[in-house]
MIDOSE-1310 file (N, C-alpha, C; in nm, 2 decimals, decimal comma, always signed):
residues 146
xxxx	-1,79/-0,75/+0,51/-1,72/-0,62/+0,47/-1,57/-0,64/+0,50; -1,48/-0,62/+0,40/-1,34/-0,64/+0,42/-1,28/-0,53/+0,51; -1,17/-0,56/+0,57/-1,10/-0,47/+0,65/-0,96/-0,45/+0,58; -0,91/-0,33/+0,59/-0,79/-0,29/+0,52/-0,68/-0,24/+0,62
xxxx	-0,56/-0,24/+0,58/-0,45/-0,18/+0,65/-0,41/-0,05/+0,59; -0,36/+0,04/+0,67/-0,31/+0,17/+0,62/-0,16/+0,18/+0,67; -0,07/+0,21/+0,58/+0,07/+0,22/+0,62/+0,15/+0,33/+0,55; +0,25/+0,39/+0,61/+0,33/+0,49/+0,54/+0,42/+0,41/+0,45
xxxx	+0,44/+0,47/+0,33/+0,53/+0,41/+0,23/+0,66/+0,49/+0,24; +0,74/+0,45/+0,33/+0,87/+0,52/+0,36/+0,97/+0,50/+0,24; +1,03/+0,60/+0,19/+1,13/+0,59/+0,09/+1,07/+0,61/-0,05; +0,94/+0,62/-0,07/+0,88/+0,64/-0,20/+0,83/+0,78/-0,21
xxxx	+0,86/+0,85/-0,32/+0,80/+0,98/-0,34/+0,68/+0,99/-0,43; +0,65/+0,87/-0,49/+0,53/+0,87/-0,58/+0,49/+0,72/-0,59; +0,37/+0,71/-0,65/+0,32/+0,58/-0,68/+0,41/+0,51/-0,78; +0,46/+0,58/-0,87/+0,56/+0,52/-0,97/+0,68/+0,47/-0,90
xxxx	+0,73/+0,54/-0,80/+0,85/+0,49/-0,73/+0,81/+0,35/-0,66; +0,69/+0,34/-0,61/+0,65/+0,21/-0,54/+0,64/+0,10/-0,65; +0,58/+0,13/-0,76/+0,56/+0,03/-0,87/+0,70/-0,01/-0,92; +0,79/+0,08/-0,94/+0,93/+0,05/-0,98/+1,00/-0,04/-0,88
xxxx	+0,98/-0,01/-0,75/+1,04/-0,08/-0,64/+0,99/-0,23/-0,64; +0,86/-0,24/-0,66/+0,80/-0,38/-0,66/+0,86/-0,46/-0,78; +0,86/-0,40/-0,90/+0,92/-0,47/-1,02/+1,06/-0,51/-0,99; +1,14/-0,42/-0,94/+1,28/-0,45/-0,91/+1,29/-0,57/-0,81
xxxx	+1,22/-0,56/-0,70/+1,22/-0,67/-0,60/+1,18/-0,81/-0,66; +1,08/-0,81/-0,75/+1,03/-0,93/-0,81/+1,14/-0,98/-0,91; +1,20/-0,89/-0,98/+1,30/-0,93/-1,08/+1,42/-0,99/-1,00; +1,46/-0,93/-0,89/+1,57/-0,98/-0,81/+1,54/-1,12/-0,76
xxxx	+1,42/-1,14/-0,71/+1,38/-1,27/-0,66/+1,38/-1,38/-0,77; +1,33/-1,35/-0,89/+1,34/-1,44/-1,00/+1,49/-1,48/-1,03; +1,57/-1,37/-1,03/+1,71/-1,39/-1,06/+1,78/-1,48/-0,96; +1,74/-1,47/-0,83/+1,80/-1,55/-0,73/+1,73/-1,69/-0,71
xxxx	+1,63/-1,72/-0,80/+1,56/-1,85/-0,79/+1,46/-1,86/-0,68; +1,43/-1,75/-0,62/+1,32/-1,75/-0,51/+1,19/-1,73/-0,57; +1,09/-1,77/-0,50/+0,95/-1,75/-0,54/+0,92/-1,60/-0,56; +0,87/-1,56/-0,67/+0,85/-1,41/-0,70/+0,72/-1,36/-0,63
xxxx	+0,72/-1,36/-0,50/+0,61/-1,30/-0,42/+0,64/-1,16/-0,38; +0,54/-1,08/-0,38/+0,56/-0,94/-0,33/+0,52/-0,94/-0,18; +0,62/-0,92/-0,10/+0,61/-0,92/+0,05/+0,66/-0,80/+0,11; +0,58/-0,75/+0,21/+0,63/-0,64/+0,30/+0,64/-0,70/+0,44
xxxx	+0,75/-0,68/+0,50/+0,77/-0,73/+0,64/+0,74/-0,62/+0,74; +0,67/-0,65/+0,84/+0,64/-0,56/+0,95/+0,66/-0,63/+1,08; +0,67/-0,55/+1,19/+0,70/-0,60/+1,32/+0,58/-0,67/+1,38; +0,47/-0,60/+1,38/+0,35/-0,64/+1,45/+0,26/-0,73/+1,36
xxxx	+0,20/-0,83/+1,42/+0,11/-0,92/+1,35/-0,03/-0,87/+1,37; -0,11/-0,84/+1,27/-0,25/-0,80/+1,28/-0,33/-0,90/+1,35; -0,40/-0,87/+1,45/-0,49/-0,96/+1,53/-0,61/-1,00/+1,44; -0,65/-0,91/+1,35/-0,76/-0,93/+1,26/-0,72/-0,98/+1,12
xxxx	-0,63/-1,07/+1,12/-0,57/-1,12/+0,99/-0,67/-1,18/+0,90; -0,76/-1,26/+0,96/-0,86/-1,33/+0,88/-0,95/-1,23/+0,80; -0,99/-1,12/+0,87/-1,07/-1,01/+0,80/-0,99/-0,94/+0,69; -0,86/-0,93/+0,71/-0,77/-0,86/+0,62/-0,76/-0,93/+0,49
xxxx	-0,74/-1,07/+0,50/-0,72/-1,14/+0,37/-0,85/-1,18/+0,31; -0,96/-1,15/+0,36/-1,09/-1,17/+0,30/-1,13/-1,05/+0,22; -1,05/-1,01/+0,12/-1,08/-0,90/+0,03/-1,02/-0,77/+0,07; -0,93/-0,77/+0,17/-0,87/-0,64/+0,22/-0,75/-0,60/+0,14
xxxx	-0,71/-0,48/+0,16/-0,59/-0,42/+0,09/-0,50/-0,35/+0,18; -0,38/-0,33/+0,14/-0,29/-0,24/+0,21/-0,29/-0,11/+0,14; -0,34/+0,00/+0,21/-0,34/+0,13/+0,15/-0,21/+0,20/+0,19; -0,14/+0,26/+0,09/-0,02/+0,33/+0,11/-0,03/+0,48/+0,12
xxxx	+0,03/+0,54/+0,23/+0,04/+0,68/+0,24/+0,17/+0,73/+0,19; +0,17/+0,81/+0,08/+0,29/+0,86/+0,02/+0,29/+1,01/+0,03; +0,39/+1,07/+0,09/+0,41/+1,21/+0,10/+0,28/+1,28/+0,16; +0,23/+1,22/+0,26/+0,12/+1,28/+0,33/-0,02/+1,26/+0,27
xxxx	-0,03/+1,16/+0,18/-0,16/+1,13/+0,12/-0,18/+0,98/+0,10; -0,30/+0,94/+0,12/-0,33/+0,80/+0,08/-0,34/+0,80/-0,07; -0,26/+0,73/-0,15/-0,26/+0,74/-0,29/-0,28/+0,61/-0,37; -0,26/+0,50/-0,30/-0,28/+0,37/-0,37/-0,30/+0,26/-0,27
xxxx	-0,33/+0,14/-0,33/-0,35/+0,02/-0,25/-0,30/-0,10/-0,33; -0,27/-0,20/-0,25/-0,23/-0,34/-0,30/-0,32/-0,44/-0,23; -0,37/-0,53/-0,30/-0,46/-0,63/-0,24/-0,38/-0,73/-0,15; -0,42/-0,76/-0,03/-0,36/-0,85/+0,06/-0,40/-0,99/+0,02
xxxx	-0,30/-1,08/+0,01/-0,33/-1,22/-0,02/-0,31/-1,31/+0,09; -0,21/-1,28/+0,18/-0,18/-1,37/+0,30/-0,11/-1,29/+0,40; -0,12/-1,34/+0,52/-0,04/-1,28/+0,64/+0,03/-1,39/+0,70; +0,16/-1,39/+0,71/+0,24/-1,50/+0,76/+0,33/-1,45/+0,87
xxxx	+0,29/-1,48/+1,00/+0,38/-1,45/+1,11/+0,50/-1,54/+1,11; +0,61/-1,49/+1,16/+0,74/-1,57/+1,17/+0,82/-1,50/+1,28; +0,93/-1,58/+1,32/+1,02/-1,53/+1,41/+1,16/-1,51/+1,34; +1,22/-1,39/+1,35/+1,34/-1,37/+1,28/+1,46/-1,43/+1,35
xxxx	+1,58/-1,42/+1,29/+1,70/-1,48/+1,35/+1,74/-1,43/+1,48; +1,69/-1,32/+1,52/+1,71/-1,26/+1,66/+1,60/-1,30/+1,76; +1,51/-1,38/+1,71/+1,40/-1,42/+1,80/+1,29/-1,32/+1,82; +1,28/-1,23/+1,73/+1,18/-1,12/+1,73/+1,06/-1,16/+1,64
xxxx	+0,94/-1,16/+1,69/+0,82/-1,19/+1,61/+0,80/-1,09/+1,50; +0,78/-1,13/+1,38/+0,75/-1,04/+1,27/+0,64/-1,09/+1,19; +0,60/-1,02/+1,08/+0,49/-1,06/+1,00/+0,52/-1,03/+0,85; +0,49/-1,12/+0,76/+0,51/-1,09/+0,62/+0,37/-1,07/+0,56
xxxx	+0,35/-0,95/+0,50/+0,22/-0,92/+0,43/+0,25/-0,96/+0,29; +0,18/-1,06/+0,24/+0,19/-1,10/+0,10/+0,08/-1,03/+0,02; +0,12/-0,96/-0,09/+0,03/-0,88/-0,17/+0,04/-0,91/-0,31; -0,07/-0,88/-0,38/-0,08/-0,89/-0,52/+0,01/-0,78/-0,58
xxxx	+0,10/-0,81/-0,67/+0,20/-0,71/-0,71/+0,14/-0,61/-0,81; +0,02/-0,57/-0,79/-0,05/-0,47/-0,88/-0,09/-0,36/-0,79; -0,06/-0,23/-0,83/-0,09/-0,12/-0,75/-0,21/-0,05/-0,81; -0,31/-0,02/-0,73/-0,43/+0,04/-0,77/-0,43/+0,19/-0,72
xxxx	-0,44/+0,29/-0,80/-0,45/+0,42/-0,76/-0,59/+0,45/-0,70; -0,59/+0,53/-0,59/-0,71/+0,56/-0,52/-0,73/+0,71/-0,52; -0,85/+0,76/-0,49/-0,87/+0,90/-0,48/-0,79/+0,96/-0,37; -0,70/+1,05/-0,40/-0,61/+1,10/-0,30/-0,68/+1,16/-0,18
xxxx	-0,62/+1,13/-0,06/-0,68/+1,18/+0,07/-0,56/+1,21/+0,16; -0,56/+1,33/+0,22/-0,46/+1,36/+0,31/-0,45/+1,27/+0,44; -0,33/+1,25/+0,49/-0,32/+1,16/+0,61/-0,19/+1,21/+0,68; -0,21/+1,23/+0,81/-0,09/+1,27/+0,89/+0,00/+1,15/+0,91
xxxx	+0,12/+1,18/+0,94/+0,22/+1,07/+0,97/+0,17/+0,99/+1,10; +0,21/+0,86/+1,10/+0,18/+0,78/+1,22/+0,28/+0,67/+1,22; +0,29/+0,60/+1,33/+0,39/+0,49/+1,34/+0,32/+0,35/+1,31; +0,39/+0,26/+1,25/+0,33/+0,13/+1,23/+0,22/+0,13/+1,12
xxxx	+0,12/+0,06/+1,15/+0,00/+0,05/+1,06/-0,13/+0,08/+1,14; -0,23/+0,10/+1,06/-0,36/+0,12/+1,12/-0,46/+0,04/+1,04; -0,57/+0,00/+1,11/-0,68/-0,06/+1,04/-0,76/+0,04/+0,97; -0,82/+0,01/+0,86/-0,90/+0,10/+0,78/-1,03/+0,03/+0,74
xxxx	-1,14/+0,07/+0,79/-1,27/+0,01/+0,76/-1,30/+0,03/+0,61; -1,38/-0,06/+0,55/-1,42/-0,05/+0,41/-1,49/+0,09/+0,38; -1,58/+0,13/+0,47/-1,65/+0,25/+0,45/-1,57/+0,38/+0,46; -1,45/+0,37/+0,52/-1,36/+0,48/+0,53/-1,25/+0,48/+0,43
xxxx	-1,24/+0,37/+0,35/-1,13/+0,36/+0,25/-1,16/+0,45/+0,13; -1,06/+0,52/+0,07/-1,09/+0,60/-0,05/-1,11/+0,51/-0,17; -1,20/+0,55/-0,26/-1,24/+0,47/-0,37/-1,12/+0,46/-0,48; -1,12/+0,35/-0,55/-1,03/+0,34/-0,66/-1,05/+0,45/-0,77
xxxx	-0,95/+0,50/-0,83/-0,96/+0,58/-0,95/-0,98/+0,50/-1,07; -1,06/+0,55/-1,17/-1,07/+0,47/-1,30/-0,93/+0,48/-1,36; -0,91/+0,40/-1,46/-0,78/+0,39/-1,53/-0,74/+0,53/-1,59; -0,84/+0,59/-1,66/-0,81/+0,72/-1,72/-0,79/+0,83/-1,62
xxxx	-0,87/+0,83/-1,52/-0,85/+0,94/-1,42/-0,72/+0,92/-1,34; -0,68/+0,79/-1,32/-0,55/+0,76/-1,25/-0,44/+0,81/-1,33; -0,44/+0,79/-1,46/-0,33/+0,84/-1,55/-0,32/+0,99/-1,55; -0,44/+1,06/-1,56/-0,43/+1,20/-1,56/-0,39/+1,26/-1,43
xxxx	-0,43/+1,20/-1,32/-0,39/+1,25/-1,18/-0,24/+1,23/-1,17; -0,19/+1,11/-1,21/-0,05/+1,08/-1,20/+0,04/+1,18/-1,28; -0,02/+1,22/-1,39/+0,06/+1,31/-1,48/+0,06/+1,46/-1,43; -0,02/+1,49/-1,33/-0,02/+1,63/-1,28/+0,10/+1,66/-1,19
xxxx	+0,15/+1,78/-1,19/+0,25/+1,81/-1,09/+0,19/+1,81/-0,95; +0,27/+1,76/-0,86/+0,21/+1,74/-0,72/+0,15/+1,86/-0,66; +0,21/+1,98/-0,67/+0,14/+2,10/-0,61/+0,01/+2,13/-0,67; -0,01/+2,11/-0,80/-0,14/+2,13/-0,86/-0,24/+2,03/-0,81
xxxx	-0,20/+1,90/-0,80/-0,29/+1,80/-0,76/-0,33/+1,82/-0,62; -0,24/+1,86/-0,53/-0,28/+1,89/-0,39/-0,38/+2,01/-0,38; -0,35/+2,12/-0,47/-0,44/+2,23/-0,46/-0,58/+2,20/-0,51; -0,59/+2,12/-0,62/-0,72/+2,08/-0,67/-0,79/+1,99/-0,57
xxxx	-0,72/+1,90/-0,50/-0,78/+1,82/-0,40/-0,83/+1,91/-0,28; -0,75/+2,01/-0,24/-0,79/+2,10/-0,13/-0,91/+2,18/-0,17; -0,93/+2,21/-0,30/-1,05/+2,28/-0,34/-1,17/+2,19/-0,36; -1,15/+2,06/-0,35/-1,26/+1,97/-0,36/-1,29/+1,93/-0,51
xx	-1,19/+1,96/-0,60/-1,21/+1,94/-0,74/-1,15/+1,80/-0,78; -1,08/+1,74/-0,69/-1,02/+1,61/-0,72/-1,05/+1,51/-0,62
């Protein structure tokens, strides 16, 4: 059973913002001649890295809700120029919308068990949910209709 990570997506107001940011970063890497990998750098190295890359994903919390995920491909610990240990989370640059679920703010990242992870939305339901105004989507979710 895969293990997942849960992390706040600071600076993004929507899934579209995240997708646009990923596209821009990959475009910039190609322009600079770097390998076009989608990487997120974090301070702490997950101790359960083998479980995470065995089918796990990074689930993103955007504006107080778990809204999407990206599949984890590799976890690469490194030491930065200041001698601080860090970690690169290498992800597939495809964002999968998930059934929205409220989540309170937290620091860093959290492990998320497979049975606690929200399910993916189908392509048609993801498009219709993304097209809804945020207050309507939140109200429908609170009523148990979404």
